[in-house]
ChimeraX commands (.cxc) that place a marker at each C-alpha (Angstrom):
marker #1 position 115.98,110.36,125.61 radius 0.5
marker #1 position 117.68,107.89,123.27 radius 0.5
marker #1 position 115.71,104.98,124.80 radius 0.5
marker #1 position 112.13,106.70,125.12 radius 0.5
marker #1 position 112.54,107.39,121.54 radius 0.5
marker #1 position 113.06,103.87,120.89 radius 0.5
marker #1 position 110.39,102.08,123.06 radius 0.5
marker #1 position 107.85,105.12,121.14 radius 0.5
marker #1 position 108.37,103.09,117.61 radius 0.5
marker #1 position 108.72,100.21,119.22 radius 0.5
marker #1 position 104.96,100.95,120.08 radius 0.5
marker #1 position 104.22,102.19,116.75 radius 0.5
marker #1 position 105.20,99.08,115.44 radius 0.5
marker #1 position 103.33,96.97,117.69 radius 0.5
marker #1 position 100.23,98.33,117.06 radius 0.5
marker #1 position 100.82,99.37,113.44 radius 0.5
marker #1 position 99.81,103.16,114.03 radius 0.5
marker #1 position 99.29,104.42,110.63 radius 0.5
marker #1 position 97.05,101.79,109.94 radius 0.5
marker #1 position 94.74,103.81,112.12 radius 0.5
marker #1 position 93.56,105.60,108.40 radius 0.5
marker #1 position 91.14,102.60,108.15 radius 0.5
marker #1 position 88.75,103.39,111.10 radius 0.5
marker #1 position 89.24,107.19,111.61 radius 0.5
marker #1 position 87.80,108.44,108.19 radius 0.5
marker #1 position 84.72,106.34,108.76 radius 0.5
marker #1 position 84.19,107.84,112.54 radius 0.5
marker #1 position 84.16,111.78,110.71 radius 0.5
marker #1 position 81.89,110.57,107.66 radius 0.5
marker #1 position 79.41,109.33,111.02 radius 0.5
marker #1 position 79.68,112.36,112.43 radius 0.5
marker #1 position 79.62,115.05,109.30 radius 0.5
marker #1 position 76.53,113.21,108.54 radius 0.5
marker #1 position 74.62,113.51,111.35 radius 0.5
marker #1 position 75.84,117.14,112.24 radius 0.5
marker #1 position 75.01,118.13,108.85 radius 0.5
marker #1 position 78.63,119.75,108.14 radius 0.5
marker #1 position 80.83,120.74,110.97 radius 0.5
marker #1 position 80.47,119.12,114.69 radius 0.5
marker #1 position 82.95,121.42,116.40 radius 0.5
marker #1 position 86.51,120.92,117.94 radius 0.5
marker #1 position 85.13,119.43,121.34 radius 0.5
marker #1 position 84.21,116.08,119.17 radius 0.5
marker #1 position 87.18,116.73,116.94 radius 0.5
marker #1 position 90.23,116.32,119.13 radius 0.5
marker #1 position 87.38,113.68,121.88 radius 0.5
marker #1 position 86.28,111.88,118.34 radius 0.5
marker #1 position 90.38,111.48,117.34 radius 0.5
marker #1 position 91.12,110.26,121.28 radius 0.5
marker #1 position 88.30,107.95,120.87 radius 0.5
marker #1 position 89.54,106.65,117.67 radius 0.5
marker #1 position 93.38,105.90,119.03 radius 0.5
marker #1 position 93.03,104.73,122.03 radius 0.5
marker #1 position 90.62,102.45,121.00 radius 0.5
marker #1 position 93.02,100.72,118.55 radius 0.5
marker #1 position 95.90,101.10,120.80 radius 0.5
marker #1 position 93.43,98.50,122.68 radius 0.5
marker #1 position 92.61,95.48,120.03 radius 0.5
marker #1 position 95.99,95.99,118.77 radius 0.5
marker #1 position 97.16,96.27,121.68 radius 0.5
marker #1 position 95.77,92.95,123.48 radius 0.5
marker #1 position 95.88,90.99,120.05 radius 0.5
marker #1 position 99.80,91.39,119.91 radius 0.5
marker #1 position 99.47,90.14,123.87 radius 0.5
marker #1 position 97.46,87.29,123.55 radius 0.5
marker #1 position 98.92,86.49,120.15 radius 0.5
marker #1 position 102.51,86.37,120.65 radius 0.5
marker #1 position 103.01,82.58,121.25 radius 0.5
marker #1 position 101.60,82.35,117.32 radius 0.5
marker #1 position 102.77,85.32,116.23 radius 0.5
marker #1 position 106.40,83.80,117.08 radius 0.5
marker #1 position 106.25,80.75,114.63 radius 0.5
marker #1 position 104.65,82.75,111.97 radius 0.5
marker #1 position 108.01,83.71,109.83 radius 0.5
marker #1 position 106.04,86.89,109.01 radius 0.5
marker #1 position 105.75,88.01,112.45 radius 0.5
marker #1 position 108.41,86.41,113.76 radius 0.5
marker #1 position 110.56,90.19,114.14 radius 0.5
marker #1 position 107.41,92.21,115.68 radius 0.5
marker #1 position 108.25,94.23,118.88 radius 0.5
marker #1 position 105.70,91.68,120.78 radius 0.5
marker #1 position 107.91,88.32,119.82 radius 0.5
marker #1 position 111.83,89.78,120.00 radius 0.5
marker #1 position 111.74,91.36,123.28 radius 0.5
marker #1 position 111.49,94.97,123.07 radius 0.5
marker #1 position 108.31,95.34,124.48 radius 0.5
marker #1 position 108.08,93.54,127.08 radius 0.5
marker #1 position 104.44,91.21,128.46 radius 0.5
marker #1 position 103.72,93.39,130.87 radius 0.5
marker #1 position 104.30,96.63,128.78 radius 0.5
marker #1 position 101.99,95.63,126.46 radius 0.5
marker #1 position 99.46,94.41,128.99 radius 0.5
marker #1 position 99.87,97.79,130.99 radius 0.5
marker #1 position 99.47,99.45,127.35 radius 0.5
marker #1 position 96.69,97.95,126.72 radius 0.5
marker #1 position 94.69,98.52,130.33 radius 0.5
marker #1 position 95.55,102.48,129.72 radius 0.5
marker #1 position 94.44,102.57,126.76 radius 0.5
marker #1 position 91.07,100.98,127.32 radius 0.5
marker #1 position 91.01,103.44,130.40 radius 0.5
marker #1 position 91.58,106.29,128.24 radius 0.5
marker #1 position 88.24,105.37,125.85 radius 0.5
marker #1 position 86.37,104.91,128.50 radius 0.5
marker #1 position 87.07,108.53,130.11 radius 0.5
marker #1 position 86.68,109.75,126.17 radius 0.5
marker #1 position 83.19,108.35,126.51 radius 0.5
marker #1 position 82.08,109.90,129.44 radius 0.5
marker #1 position 83.20,113.18,128.06 radius 0.5
marker #1 position 81.73,112.63,125.48 radius 0.5
marker #1 position 77.61,112.06,126.36 radius 0.5
marker #1 position 76.07,108.97,129.05 radius 0.5
marker #1 position 74.93,106.77,125.67 radius 0.5
marker #1 position 79.12,107.03,124.41 radius 0.5
marker #1 position 79.47,105.34,128.20 radius 0.5
marker #1 position 77.25,102.82,128.03 radius 0.5
marker #1 position 78.25,101.90,125.48 radius 0.5
marker #1 position 82.32,102.09,125.69 radius 0.5
marker #1 position 82.83,98.43,127.69 radius 0.5
marker #1 position 80.76,96.51,125.42 radius 0.5
marker #1 position 82.86,98.24,122.64 radius 0.5
marker #1 position 85.97,97.23,123.94 radius 0.5
marker #1 position 84.66,94.14,124.80 radius 0.5
marker #1 position 83.64,93.66,121.13 radius 0.5
marker #1 position 86.70,95.11,119.49 radius 0.5
marker #1 position 88.82,92.61,122.21 radius 0.5
marker #1 position 87.21,89.00,121.19 radius 0.5
marker #1 position 89.21,88.92,117.91 radius 0.5
marker #1 position 92.09,87.57,119.22 radius 0.5
marker #1 position 89.87,84.74,120.37 radius 0.5
marker #1 position 87.40,83.78,116.90 radius 0.5
marker #1 position 91.04,82.97,114.92 radius 0.5
marker #1 position 91.20,80.26,117.45 radius 0.5
marker #1 position 87.32,78.03,117.03 radius 0.5
marker #1 position 86.37,79.94,113.90 radius 0.5
marker #1 position 87.10,80.89,110.70 radius 0.5
marker #1 position 84.78,83.78,110.80 radius 0.5
marker #1 position 87.62,85.71,112.46 radius 0.5
marker #1 position 87.49,88.17,109.34 radius 0.5
marker #1 position 83.71,89.34,110.32 radius 0.5
marker #1 position 84.81,89.83,113.93 radius 0.5
marker #1 position 87.18,92.02,112.53 radius 0.5
marker #1 position 85.30,93.83,110.02 radius 0.5
marker #1 position 82.55,94.51,113.17 radius 0.5
marker #1 position 85.26,95.39,115.11 radius 0.5
marker #1 position 85.61,98.52,113.08 radius 0.5
marker #1 position 81.92,99.01,111.64 radius 0.5
marker #1 position 81.64,100.50,115.22 radius 0.5
marker #1 position 83.52,103.51,114.44 radius 0.5
marker #1 position 80.41,105.12,112.27 radius 0.5
marker #1 position 78.16,104.12,115.74 radius 0.5
marker #1 position 80.81,105.82,117.97 radius 0.5
marker #1 position 80.93,108.94,115.73 radius 0.5
marker #1 position 77.22,109.55,114.84 radius 0.5
marker #1 position 76.61,108.36,118.72 radius 0.5
marker #1 position 78.84,111.42,120.16 radius 0.5
marker #1 position 76.90,113.97,117.79 radius 0.5
marker #1 position 73.22,113.13,117.82 radius 0.5
marker #1 position 73.03,110.68,121.33 radius 0.5
marker #1 position 70.78,108.26,118.91 radius 0.5
marker #1 position 71.85,105.58,116.08 radius 0.5
marker #1 position 69.98,106.51,112.86 radius 0.5
marker #1 position 69.73,103.91,110.27 radius 0.5
marker #1 position 72.45,105.13,107.71 radius 0.5
marker #1 position 74.59,104.92,110.07 radius 0.5
marker #1 position 73.55,101.06,109.96 radius 0.5
marker #1 position 73.76,101.02,106.73 radius 0.5
marker #1 position 77.50,102.41,106.69 radius 0.5
marker #1 position 78.83,100.13,109.24 radius 0.5
marker #1 position 77.46,96.84,107.65 radius 0.5
marker #1 position 79.25,98.02,104.55 radius 0.5
marker #1 position 82.69,99.15,106.38 radius 0.5
marker #1 position 82.26,95.71,107.61 radius 0.5
marker #1 position 82.08,93.90,104.72 radius 0.5
marker #1 position 85.15,96.12,103.58 radius 0.5
marker #1 position 87.37,95.44,106.17 radius 0.5
marker #1 position 86.57,91.97,106.06 radius 0.5
marker #1 position 86.63,91.56,102.42 radius 0.5
marker #1 position 90.46,92.75,102.49 radius 0.5
marker #1 position 91.66,90.91,105.60 radius 0.5
marker #1 position 90.65,88.06,103.11 radius 0.5
marker #1 position 93.24,88.90,100.58 radius 0.5
marker #1 position 95.93,89.59,103.83 radius 0.5
marker #1 position 95.58,86.48,105.34 radius 0.5
marker #1 position 96.03,85.02,101.89 radius 0.5
marker #1 position 99.90,85.10,103.00 radius 0.5
marker #1 position 99.17,82.52,106.42 radius 0.5
marker #1 position 97.55,80.22,104.65 radius 0.5
marker #1 position 100.03,77.42,105.23 radius 0.5
marker #1 position 101.00,79.24,109.17 radius 0.5
marker #1 position 97.21,78.59,109.79 radius 0.5
marker #1 position 96.74,75.47,109.16 radius 0.5
marker #1 position 100.53,73.89,111.06 radius 0.5
marker #1 position 99.03,76.40,113.61 radius 0.5
marker #1 position 95.40,74.64,113.31 radius 0.5
marker #1 position 93.85,78.60,113.24 radius 0.5
marker #1 position 91.21,79.28,111.61 radius 0.5
marker #1 position 91.00,81.44,108.49 radius 0.5
marker #1 position 88.55,81.55,105.28 radius 0.5
marker #1 position 91.76,81.05,103.36 radius 0.5
marker #1 position 93.55,77.69,105.32 radius 0.5
marker #1 position 89.89,76.54,104.98 radius 0.5
marker #1 position 88.57,77.37,101.53 radius 0.5
marker #1 position 91.56,77.99,99.68 radius 0.5
marker #1 position 92.62,81.00,97.73 radius 0.5
marker #1 position 90.31,81.34,95.04 radius 0.5
marker #1 position 87.18,80.72,96.89 radius 0.5
marker #1 position 88.99,82.97,99.58 radius 0.5
marker #1 position 89.39,85.60,96.26 radius 0.5
marker #1 position 85.76,84.45,95.82 radius 0.5
marker #1 position 84.72,85.23,98.93 radius 0.5
marker #1 position 86.29,88.50,99.19 radius 0.5
marker #1 position 84.66,89.54,96.16 radius 0.5
marker #1 position 81.22,89.01,97.40 radius 0.5
marker #1 position 81.69,90.85,101.05 radius 0.5
marker #1 position 83.55,94.33,98.68 radius 0.5
marker #1 position 79.71,94.20,96.58 radius 0.5
marker #1 position 77.82,93.83,99.15 radius 0.5
marker #1 position 79.78,96.60,100.51 radius 0.5
marker #1 position 78.92,99.22,97.33 radius 0.5
marker #1 position 75.33,98.07,98.34 radius 0.5
marker #1 position 75.16,99.00,101.91 radius 0.5
marker #1 position 77.29,102.40,100.77 radius 0.5
marker #1 position 74.88,102.65,98.43 radius 0.5
marker #1 position 71.50,102.28,101.13 radius 0.5
marker #1 position 73.43,104.28,103.33 radius 0.5
marker #1 position 74.06,107.34,100.12 radius 0.5
marker #1 position 70.31,106.91,100.11 radius 0.5
marker #1 position 68.87,106.76,103.51 radius 0.5
marker #1 position 70.56,109.67,105.00 radius 0.5
marker #1 position 69.66,111.96,101.80 radius 0.5
marker #1 position 72.80,113.11,100.52 radius 0.5
marker #1 position 73.44,114.40,97.47 radius 0.5
marker #1 position 75.53,114.15,93.86 radius 0.5
marker #1 position 78.70,113.74,95.54 radius 0.5
marker #1 position 78.33,110.88,98.26 radius 0.5
marker #1 position 77.23,108.74,94.84 radius 0.5
marker #1 position 80.12,109.43,93.65 radius 0.5
marker #1 position 82.16,108.57,96.88 radius 0.5
marker #1 position 80.58,104.74,96.53 radius 0.5
marker #1 position 80.95,105.18,92.74 radius 0.5
marker #1 position 84.66,105.72,93.69 radius 0.5
marker #1 position 84.93,103.36,96.05 radius 0.5
marker #1 position 83.49,100.75,93.83 radius 0.5
marker #1 position 86.46,101.11,91.01 radius 0.5
marker #1 position 89.15,101.34,94.01 radius 0.5
marker #1 position 88.01,97.85,95.87 radius 0.5
marker #1 position 87.68,96.62,92.14 radius 0.5
marker #1 position 91.55,97.58,91.03 radius 0.5
marker #1 position 92.80,96.07,94.70 radius 0.5
marker #1 position 91.43,92.85,93.49 radius 0.5
marker #1 position 92.82,93.02,90.64 radius 0.5
marker #1 position 96.13,93.52,92.11 radius 0.5
marker #1 position 96.44,90.41,94.07 radius 0.5
marker #1 position 94.39,88.06,91.09 radius 0.5
marker #1 position 97.41,89.48,88.83 radius 0.5
marker #1 position 99.97,89.06,91.99 radius 0.5
marker #1 position 100.06,87.79,95.13 radius 0.5
marker #1 position 102.74,89.34,96.08 radius 0.5
marker #1 position 101.03,93.15,95.50 radius 0.5
marker #1 position 99.09,91.88,98.48 radius 0.5
marker #1 position 100.97,94.29,100.90 radius 0.5
marker #1 position 99.91,97.76,98.17 radius 0.5
marker #1 position 96.21,96.22,97.81 radius 0.5
marker #1 position 95.59,96.12,101.84 radius 0.5
marker #1 position 97.73,99.09,102.57 radius 0.5
marker #1 position 97.39,101.92,100.42 radius 0.5
marker #1 position 94.33,101.28,98.00 radius 0.5
marker #1 position 92.23,100.80,101.38 radius 0.5
marker #1 position 93.87,103.58,103.12 radius 0.5
marker #1 position 93.22,106.10,100.00 radius 0.5
marker #1 position 89.34,104.99,99.74 radius 0.5
marker #1 position 88.62,106.06,103.09 radius 0.5
marker #1 position 90.04,109.38,102.83 radius 0.5
marker #1 position 88.76,109.93,99.83 radius 0.5
marker #1 position 85.86,108.56,100.60 radius 0.5
marker #1 position 85.77,110.90,104.14 radius 0.5
marker #1 position 86.52,113.85,100.81 radius 0.5
marker #1 position 84.00,113.33,99.76 radius 0.5
marker #1 position 81.57,113.93,102.14 radius 0.5
marker #1 position 82.75,116.53,103.95 radius 0.5
marker #1 position 82.08,117.95,99.88 radius 0.5
marker #1 position 78.29,116.96,99.59 radius 0.5
marker #1 position 77.50,118.23,103.69 radius 0.5
marker #1 position 78.32,121.72,103.24 radius 0.5
marker link #1:1,2 radius 0.2
marker link #1:2,3 radius 0.2
marker link #1:3,4 radius 0.2
marker link #1:4,5 radius 0.2
marker link #1:5,6 radius 0.2
marker link #1:6,7 radius 0.2
marker link #1:7,8 radius 0.2
marker link #1:8,9 radius 0.2
marker link #1:9,10 radius 0.2
marker link #1:10,11 radius 0.2
marker link #1:11,12 radius 0.2
marker link #1:12,13 radius 0.2
marker link #1:13,14 radius 0.2
marker link #1:14,15 radius 0.2
marker link #1:15,16 radius 0.2
marker link #1:16,17 radius 0.2
marker link #1:17,18 radius 0.2
marker link #1:18,19 radius 0.2
marker link #1:19,20 radius 0.2
marker link #1:20,21 radius 0.2
marker link #1:21,22 radius 0.2
marker link #1:22,23 radius 0.2
marker link #1:23,24 radius 0.2
marker link #1:24,25 radius 0.2
marker link #1:25,26 radius 0.2
marker link #1:26,27 radius 0.2
marker link #1:27,28 radius 0.2
marker link #1:28,29 radius 0.2
marker link #1:29,30 radius 0.2
marker link #1:30,31 radius 0.2
marker link #1:31,32 radius 0.2
marker link #1:32,33 radius 0.2
marker link #1:33,34 radius 0.2
marker link #1:34,35 radius 0.2
marker link #1:35,36 radius 0.2
marker link #1:36,37 radius 0.2
marker link #1:37,38 radius 0.2
marker link #1:38,39 radius 0.2
marker link #1:39,40 radius 0.2
marker link #1:40,41 radius 0.2
marker link #1:41,42 radius 0.2
marker link #1:42,43 radius 0.2
marker link #1:43,44 radius 0.2
marker link #1:44,45 radius 0.2
marker link #1:45,46 radius 0.2
marker link #1:46,47 radius 0.2
marker link #1:47,48 radius 0.2
marker link #1:48,49 radius 0.2
marker link #1:49,50 radius 0.2
marker link #1:50,51 radius 0.2
marker link #1:51,52 radius 0.2
marker link #1:52,53 radius 0.2
marker link #1:53,54 radius 0.2
marker link #1:54,55 radius 0.2
marker link #1:55,56 radius 0.2
marker link #1:56,57 radius 0.2
marker link #1:57,58 radius 0.2
marker link #1:58,59 radius 0.2
marker link #1:59,60 radius 0.2
marker link #1:60,61 radius 0.2
marker link #1:61,62 radius 0.2
marker link #1:62,63 radius 0.2
marker link #1:63,64 radius 0.2
marker link #1:64,65 radius 0.2
marker link #1:65,66 radius 0.2
marker link #1:66,67 radius 0.2
marker link #1:67,68 radius 0.2
marker link #1:68,69 radius 0.2
marker link #1:69,70 radius 0.2
marker link #1:70,71 radius 0.2
marker link #1:71,72 radius 0.2
marker link #1:72,73 radius 0.2
marker link #1:73,74 radius 0.2
marker link #1:74,75 radius 0.2
marker link #1:75,76 radius 0.2
marker link #1:76,77 radius 0.2
marker link #1:77,78 radius 0.2
marker link #1:78,79 radius 0.2
marker link #1:79,80 radius 0.2
marker link #1:80,81 radius 0.2
marker link #1:81,82 radius 0.2
marker link #1:82,83 radius 0.2
marker link #1:83,84 radius 0.2
marker link #1:84,85 radius 0.2
marker link #1:85,86 radius 0.2
marker link #1:86,87 radius 0.2
marker link #1:87,88 radius 0.2
marker link #1:88,89 radius 0.2
marker link #1:89,90 radius 0.2
marker link #1:90,91 radius 0.2
marker link #1:91,92 radius 0.2
marker link #1:92,93 radius 0.2
marker link #1:93,94 radius 0.2
marker link #1:94,95 radius 0.2
marker link #1:95,96 radius 0.2
marker link #1:96,97 radius 0.2
marker link #1:97,98 radius 0.2
marker link #1:98,99 radius 0.2
marker link #1:99,100 radius 0.2
marker link #1:100,101 radius 0.2
marker link #1:101,102 radius 0.2
marker link #1:102,103 radius 0.2
marker link #1:103,104 radius 0.2
marker link #1:104,105 radius 0.2
marker link #1:105,106 radius 0.2
marker link #1:106,107 radius 0.2
marker link #1:107,108 radius 0.2
marker link #1:108,109 radius 0.2
marker link #1:109,110 radius 0.2
marker link #1:110,111 radius 0.2
marker link #1:111,112 radius 0.2
marker link #1:112,113 radius 0.2
marker link #1:113,114 radius 0.2
marker link #1:114,115 radius 0.2
marker link #1:115,116 radius 0.2
marker link #1:116,117 radius 0.2
marker link #1:117,118 radius 0.2
marker link #1:118,119 radius 0.2
marker link #1:119,120 radius 0.2
marker link #1:120,121 radius 0.2
marker link #1:121,122 radius 0.2
marker link #1:122,123 radius 0.2
marker link #1:123,124 radius 0.2
marker link #1:124,125 radius 0.2
marker link #1:125,126 radius 0.2
marker link #1:126,127 radius 0.2
marker link #1:127,128 radius 0.2
marker link #1:128,129 radius 0.2
marker link #1:129,130 radius 0.2
marker link #1:130,131 radius 0.2
marker link #1:131,132 radius 0.2
marker link #1:132,133 radius 0.2
marker link #1:133,134 radius 0.2
marker link #1:134,135 radius 0.2
marker link #1:135,136 radius 0.2
marker link #1:136,137 radius 0.2
marker link #1:137,138 radius 0.2
marker link #1:138,139 radius 0.2
marker link #1:139,140 radius 0.2
marker link #1:140,141 radius 0.2
marker link #1:141,142 radius 0.2
marker link #1:142,143 radius 0.2
marker link #1:143,144 radius 0.2
marker link #1:144,145 radius 0.2
marker link #1:145,146 radius 0.2
marker link #1:146,147 radius 0.2
marker link #1:147,148 radius 0.2
marker link #1:148,149 radius 0.2
marker link #1:149,150 radius 0.2
marker link #1:150,151 radius 0.2
marker link #1:151,152 radius 0.2
marker link #1:152,153 radius 0.2
marker link #1:153,154 radius 0.2
marker link #1:154,155 radius 0.2
marker link #1:155,156 radius 0.2
marker link #1:156,157 radius 0.2
marker link #1:157,158 radius 0.2
marker link #1:158,159 radius 0.2
marker link #1:159,160 radius 0.2
marker link #1:160,161 radius 0.2
marker link #1:161,162 radius 0.2
marker link #1:162,163 radius 0.2
marker link #1:163,164 radius 0.2
marker link #1:164,165 radius 0.2
marker link #1:165,166 radius 0.2
marker link #1:166,167 radius 0.2
marker link #1:167,168 radius 0.2
marker link #1:168,169 radius 0.2
marker link #1:169,170 radius 0.2
marker link #1:170,171 radius 0.2
marker link #1:171,172 radius 0.2
marker link #1:172,173 radius 0.2
marker link #1:173,174 radius 0.2
marker link #1:174,175 radius 0.2
marker link #1:175,176 radius 0.2
marker link #1:176,177 radius 0.2
marker link #1:177,178 radius 0.2
marker link #1:178,179 radius 0.2
marker link #1:179,180 radius 0.2
marker link #1:180,181 radius 0.2
marker link #1:181,182 radius 0.2
marker link #1:182,183 radius 0.2
marker link #1:183,184 radius 0.2
marker link #1:184,185 radius 0.2
marker link #1:185,186 radius 0.2
marker link #1:186,187 radius 0.2
marker link #1:187,188 radius 0.2
marker link #1:188,189 radius 0.2
marker link #1:189,190 radius 0.2
marker link #1:190,191 radius 0.2
marker link #1:191,192 radius 0.2
marker link #1:192,193 radius 0.2
marker link #1:193,194 radius 0.2
marker link #1:194,195 radius 0.2
marker link #1:195,196 radius 0.2
marker link #1:196,197 radius 0.2
marker link #1:197,198 radius 0.2
marker link #1:198,199 radius 0.2
marker link #1:199,200 radius 0.2
marker link #1:200,201 radius 0.2
marker link #1:201,202 radius 0.2
marker link #1:202,203 radius 0.2
marker link #1:203,204 radius 0.2
marker link #1:204,205 radius 0.2
marker link #1:205,206 radius 0.2
marker link #1:206,207 radius 0.2
marker link #1:207,208 radius 0.2
marker link #1:208,209 radius 0.2
marker link #1:209,210 radius 0.2
marker link #1:210,211 radius 0.2
marker link #1:211,212 radius 0.2
marker link #1:212,213 radius 0.2
marker link #1:213,214 radius 0.2
marker link #1:214,215 radius 0.2
marker link #1:215,216 radius 0.2
marker link #1:216,217 radius 0.2
marker link #1:217,218 radius 0.2
marker link #1:218,219 radius 0.2
marker link #1:219,220 radius 0.2
marker link #1:220,221 radius 0.2
marker link #1:221,222 radius 0.2
marker link #1:222,223 radius 0.2
marker link #1:223,224 radius 0.2
marker link #1:224,225 radius 0.2
marker link #1:225,226 radius 0.2
marker link #1:226,227 radius 0.2
marker link #1:227,228 radius 0.2
marker link #1:228,229 radius 0.2
marker link #1:229,230 radius 0.2
marker link #1:230,231 radius 0.2
marker link #1:231,232 radius 0.2
marker link #1:232,233 radius 0.2
marker link #1:233,234 radius 0.2
marker link #1:234,235 radius 0.2
marker link #1:235,236 radius 0.2
marker link #1:236,237 radius 0.2
marker link #1:237,238 radius 0.2
marker link #1:238,239 radius 0.2
marker link #1:239,240 radius 0.2
marker link #1:240,241 radius 0.2
marker link #1:241,242 radius 0.2
marker link #1:242,243 radius 0.2
marker link #1:243,244 radius 0.2
marker link #1:244,245 radius 0.2
marker link #1:245,246 radius 0.2
marker link #1:246,247 radius 0.2
marker link #1:247,248 radius 0.2
marker link #1:248,249 radius 0.2
marker link #1:249,250 radius 0.2
marker link #1:250,251 radius 0.2
marker link #1:251,252 radius 0.2
marker link #1:252,253 radius 0.2
marker link #1:253,254 radius 0.2
marker link #1:254,255 radius 0.2
marker link #1:255,256 radius 0.2
marker link #1:256,257 radius 0.2
marker link #1:257,258 radius 0.2
marker link #1:258,259 radius 0.2
marker link #1:259,260 radius 0.2
marker link #1:260,261 radius 0.2
marker link #1:261,262 radius 0.2
marker link #1:262,263 radius 0.2
marker link #1:263,264 radius 0.2
marker link #1:264,265 radius 0.2
marker link #1:265,266 radius 0.2
marker link #1:266,267 radius 0.2
marker link #1:267,268 radius 0.2
marker link #1:268,269 radius 0.2
marker link #1:269,270 radius 0.2
marker link #1:270,271 radius 0.2
marker link #1:271,272 radius 0.2
marker link #1:272,273 radius 0.2
marker link #1:273,274 radius 0.2
marker link #1:274,275 radius 0.2
marker link #1:275,276 radius 0.2
marker link #1:276,277 radius 0.2
marker link #1:277,278 radius 0.2
marker link #1:278,279 radius 0.2
marker link #1:279,280 radius 0.2
marker link #1:280,281 radius 0.2
marker link #1:281,282 radius 0.2
marker link #1:282,283 radius 0.2
marker link #1:283,284 radius 0.2
view
């Protein structure tokens, strides 16, 4: 029993399960807006399973592909995929199992969800390759999480309206923006290993400027989402609070690079939850 518990804890650390908080709120934001309220327990359960399995697949595949790189980075050398707690075979089985679970869940949602399931897996798995040849990998990570709202609205209405695309573009720039800040920790390692990233190519100051621009675009596209979806005052408040929180995130990092973890995990985690709460209030 202890061995099973330890293995589960190791996999939890491997995929950083708590980071699901970044994608989950935006799946359900799209579902609430599409349904104009409650969308039912069936879609709630399927939505949670889809989000978790897709993220587990993406993280498992990334850790599997990056185990050689992570072994050379002092920040990641103690991860389970590097220190032997989880073998390459176990990671591969975990990744394939979650991919299959995602496809099965999509089957039970609707036909469009099923048709899109494999392309979605392809996109979210591609991030691991992009940083090997392009510094635009940050945007690919953004695109991966931006698929969450599209998956949400497809589950409810089996279509992709304009407001969902606007919401998703905002999510893309949001994720890419905070990933740029997080990547500031690995500038020297990326240069040594020949990996491509905006921080290693353009340096800290330009990276922080690009991140600010991305987050300005985030607010703009989320505002367009609210307008396009004919949402009410609480949705506008959600965007306004998001703008304030993103500003605070940049103030934290500007003052002290050691605050990157706080900016990345805490601020962005709360942002998604608060955005979701205000959209729920606005829809009921």
